[in-house]
Backbone as CSV, one residue per row, in Angstrom:
resi,resn,N_x,N_y,N_z,CA_x,CA_y,CA_z,C_x,C_y,C_z
1,MET,-17.741,1.330,-26.567,-17.645,2.754,-26.827,-16.209,3.059,-27.258
2,THR,-16.083,3.904,-28.248,-14.756,4.328,-28.708,-14.381,5.640,-28.027
3,PHE,-13.124,6.015,-28.168,-12.679,7.297,-27.628,-13.465,8.436,-28.279
4,ILE,-13.703,8.335,-29.581,-14.451,9.382,-30.291,-15.874,9.482,-29.732
5,ASP,-16.499,8.330,-29.486,-17.844,8.340,-28.877,-17.817,9.002,-27.504
6,PHE,-16.790,8.669,-26.726,-16.654,9.250,-25.390,-16.540,10.771,-25.493
7,LYS,-15.672,11.232,-26.393,-15.502,12.687,-26.564,-16.819,13.348,-26.999
8,LYS,-17.539,12.710,-27.914,-18.817,13.274,-28.370,-19.822,13.353,-27.229
9,SER,-19.765,12.386,-26.310,-20.722,12.378,-25.197,-20.533,13.574,-24.269
10,LEU,-19.390,14.246,-24.366,-19.144,15.430,-23.535,-20.083,16.582,-23.900
11,GLN,-20.736,16.464,-25.048,-21.722,17.479,-25.449,-23.040,17.295,-24.709
12,ASP,-23.231,16.121,-24.107,-24.466,15.827,-23.395,-24.443,16.444,-21.993
13,GLU,-25.623,16.543,-21.395,-25.719,17.094,-20.045,-25.288,16.101,-18.981
14,LYS,-25.491,14.804,-19.247,-25.156,13.764,-18.279,-24.272,12.725,-18.948
15,PRO,-23.449,12.046,-18.150,-22.596,11.007,-18.736,-23.423,9.800,-19.170
16,PRO,-22.925,9.026,-20.120,-23.611,7.786,-20.478,-23.780,6.907,-19.235
17,SER,-24.888,6.218,-19.149,-25.204,5.449,-17.939,-24.347,4.203,-17.767
18,ASN,-23.679,3.761,-18.817,-22.908,2.524,-18.737,-21.427,2.738,-18.414
19,LEU,-21.049,3.930,-17.973,-19.644,4.208,-17.673,-19.272,3.709,-16.284
20,SER,-18.047,3.235,-16.169,-17.504,2.865,-14.857,-17.270,4.145,-14.047
21,PRO,-17.058,4.008,-12.748,-16.741,5.203,-11.955,-15.503,5.947,-12.478
22,ASN,-14.472,5.218,-12.900,-13.274,5.892,-13.414,-13.590,6.707,-14.662
23,LEU,-14.333,6.114,-15.585,-14.690,6.847,-16.800,-15.665,7.982,-16.497
24,THR,-16.540,7.792,-15.531,-17.454,8.867,-15.152,-16.672,10.049,-14.583
25,ALA,-15.692,9.769,-13.758,-14.848,10.850,-13.224,-14.135,11.575,-14.362
26,LEU,-13.598,10.822,-15.310,-12.901,11.443,-16.444,-13.873,12.203,-17.337
27,TRP,-15.114,11.723,-17.429,-16.130,12.434,-18.202,-16.382,13.814,-17.576
28,TYR,-16.579,13.835,-16.261,-16.804,15.128,-15.606,-15.583,16.031,-15.731
29,ASP,-14.401,15.462,-15.661,-13.202,16.275,-15.870,-13.194,16.853,-17.286
30,GLY,-13.606,16.040,-18.253,-13.702,16.518,-19.636,-14.715,17.632,-19.808
31,LYS,-15.677,17.707,-18.883,-16.676,18.777,-18.876,-16.236,19.959,-18.020
32,ALA,-14.994,19.922,-17.548,-14.421,20.979,-16.715,-15.084,21.068,-15.342
33,ASP,-15.545,19.926,-14.846,-16.111,19.868,-13.503,-15.152,19.064,-12.624
34,TRP,-14.036,19.708,-12.248,-12.986,19.042,-11.483,-13.525,18.532,-10.146
35,ASP,-14.346,19.320,-9.485,-14.858,18.927,-8.169,-15.665,17.638,-8.241
36,LYS,-16.559,17.529,-9.213,-17.364,16.316,-9.362,-16.455,15.133,-9.711
37,ALA,-15.502,15.357,-10.619,-14.561,14.298,-10.998,-13.779,13.819,-9.785
38,HIS,-13.320,14.755,-8.971,-12.544,14.396,-7.787,-13.404,13.647,-6.774
39,ASP,-14.636,14.090,-6.571,-15.527,13.396,-5.635,-15.700,11.931,-6.030
40,ILE,-15.849,11.670,-7.311,-16.031,10.299,-7.789,-14.747,9.499,-7.611
41,ALA,-13.617,10.072,-8.012,-12.336,9.359,-7.887,-11.995,9.107,-6.428
42,ASP,-12.256,10.081,-5.586,-11.920,9.967,-4.167,-12.780,8.908,-3.474
43,GLY,-13.986,8.714,-3.954,-14.870,7.742,-3.340,-14.814,6.358,-3.968
44,ASN,-13.958,6.180,-4.969,-13.866,4.910,-5.687,-12.879,3.985,-4.970
45,PRO,-13.327,2.821,-4.495,-12.460,1.942,-3.708,-11.489,1.099,-4.541
46,TYR,-11.623,1.112,-5.859,-10.771,0.261,-6.690,-9.395,0.894,-6.889
47,PRO,-8.324,0.084,-6.809,-6.956,0.620,-6.880,-6.674,1.471,-8.119
48,GLU,-7.285,1.127,-9.255,-7.017,1.907,-10.465,-7.559,3.329,-10.362
49,ALA,-8.468,3.560,-9.442,-8.982,4.917,-9.245,-7.878,5.841,-8.742
50,ASP,-6.857,5.267,-8.121,-5.731,6.080,-7.645,-5.039,6.790,-8.801
51,TRP,-5.023,6.147,-9.971,-4.401,6.770,-11.146,-5.215,7.990,-11.583
52,VAL,-6.527,7.856,-11.609,-7.396,8.986,-11.958,-7.241,10.095,-10.909
53,HIS,-7.209,9.697,-9.655,-7.049,10.645,-8.553,-5.721,11.410,-8.705
54,ALA,-4.663,10.690,-9.052,-3.350,11.320,-9.253,-3.405,12.356,-10.367
55,TYR,-3.989,11.964,-11.484,-4.118,12.880,-12.624,-4.866,14.149,-12.209
56,LEU,-5.955,13.977,-11.460,-6.747,15.144,-11.061,-5.945,16.091,-10.166
57,HIS,-5.138,15.548,-9.255,-4.328,16.427,-8.412,-3.197,17.061,-9.213
58,ARG,-2.688,16.351,-10.197,-1.692,16.966,-11.092,-2.326,18.136,-11.829
59,LYS,-3.535,17.929,-12.317,-4.238,18.999,-13.029,-4.496,20.191,-12.116
60,GLU,-4.789,19.892,-10.866,-5.040,20.937,-9.869,-3.769,21.748,-9.590
61,GLY,-2.619,21.146,-9.864,-1.348,21.817,-9.596,-0.723,21.389,-8.285
62,ASP,-1.297,20.398,-7.627,-0.793,19.901,-6.348,0.109,18.692,-6.620
63,GLU,1.354,18.954,-6.994,2.269,17.877,-7.386,2.595,16.937,-6.235
64,TRP,2.693,17.452,-5.016,2.997,16.575,-3.897,1.894,15.532,-3.734
65,ASN,0.648,15.992,-3.709,-0.489,15.093,-3.568,-0.614,14.177,-4.789
66,ALA,-0.387,14.720,-5.969,-0.430,13.904,-7.186,0.585,12.774,-7.109
67,ASN,1.813,13.085,-6.694,2.841,12.049,-6.585,2.450,10.965,-5.586
68,TYR,1.810,11.342,-4.501,1.322,10.364,-3.533,0.376,9.375,-4.217
69,TRP,-0.577,9.897,-4.997,-1.571,9.041,-5.642,-0.960,8.243,-6.789
70,TYR,0.004,8.834,-7.504,0.707,8.048,-8.540,1.421,6.861,-7.899
71,ARG,2.071,7.085,-6.775,2.752,5.974,-6.086,1.752,4.902,-5.677
72,ARG,0.621,5.323,-5.132,-0.408,4.342,-4.743,-0.899,3.547,-5.947
73,ALA,-0.910,4.171,-7.114,-1.356,3.514,-8.349,-0.237,2.683,-8.986
74,GLY,0.973,2.761,-8.414,2.100,2.033,-8.997,2.639,2.702,-10.245
75,LYS,2.488,4.003,-10.318,2.909,4.771,-11.493,3.792,5.935,-11.055
76,THR,4.393,6.578,-12.026,5.103,7.820,-11.780,4.416,8.922,-12.583
77,MET,4.601,10.155,-12.135,3.986,11.268,-12.845,4.545,11.305,-14.267
78,PRO,3.675,11.281,-15.265,4.160,11.237,-16.648,4.679,12.585,-17.122
79,ASN,5.505,12.514,-18.119,6.016,13.718,-18.764,5.185,13.955,-20.024
80,LEU,3.894,14.139,-19.806,2.924,14.359,-20.879,2.116,15.599,-20.562
81,SER,1.473,16.123,-21.567,0.520,17.195,-21.292,-0.663,16.588,-20.546
82,LEU,-1.404,17.414,-19.851,-2.605,16.944,-19.161,-3.610,16.373,-20.161
83,ALA,-3.722,17.005,-21.321,-4.646,16.514,-22.347,-4.247,15.119,-22.816
84,ASP,-2.953,14.893,-22.993,-2.489,13.574,-23.419,-2.713,12.531,-22.329
85,GLU,-2.486,12.907,-21.082,-2.722,11.955,-20.005,-4.210,11.630,-19.901
86,TRP,-5.069,12.626,-20.029,-6.512,12.391,-19.993,-6.906,11.406,-21.091
87,GLU,-6.392,11.624,-22.288,-6.688,10.717,-23.402,-6.177,9.305,-23.114
88,ASP,-4.972,9.196,-22.567,-4.427,7.876,-22.205,-5.301,7.180,-21.176
89,LEU,-5.740,7.917,-20.170,-6.602,7.346,-19.132,-7.932,6.877,-19.716
90,VAL,-8.565,7.726,-20.491,-9.858,7.370,-21.085,-9.693,6.132,-21.966
91,THR,-8.689,6.133,-22.805,-8.440,4.996,-23.696,-8.199,3.724,-22.899
92,TYR,-7.389,3.819,-21.855,-7.093,2.660,-21.014,-8.386,2.094,-20.414
93,PHE,-9.185,2.952,-19.797,-10.383,2.465,-19.130,-11.460,2.014,-20.118
94,LEU,-11.487,2.583,-21.312,-12.410,2.093,-22.330,-12.028,0.680,-22.783
95,THR,-10.731,0.423,-22.883,-10.292,-0.911,-23.315,-10.487,-1.936,-22.210
96,LYS,-10.601,-1.491,-20.974,-10.884,-2.398,-19.853,-12.384,-2.633,-19.720
97,VAL,-13.139,-2.083,-20.658,-14.597,-2.121,-20.612,-15.063,-1.552,-19.287
98,GLY,-14.606,-0.358,-19.032,-14.987,0.303,-17.795,-13.824,0.934,-17.252
């Protein structure tokens, strides 16, 4: 799946069935369903989910909590727009095939 395909899938009612939990969380975020995205990221046991979790708390405006999750992910809060970070995350996880 390409980034363009992923973006087009946001027009659908449900996410594509072959998405990883990280991409599914980002899909729901792309649909403006922060709560569903957070539930998925929060329940994901894989370390890379911490990066998605961090982004979601940054989007929420909770910088303290976001910084906690960025540290857990081995990252720092980026100096990017939220839209750019979302695109970076989606692209990263698409290239990881999940």
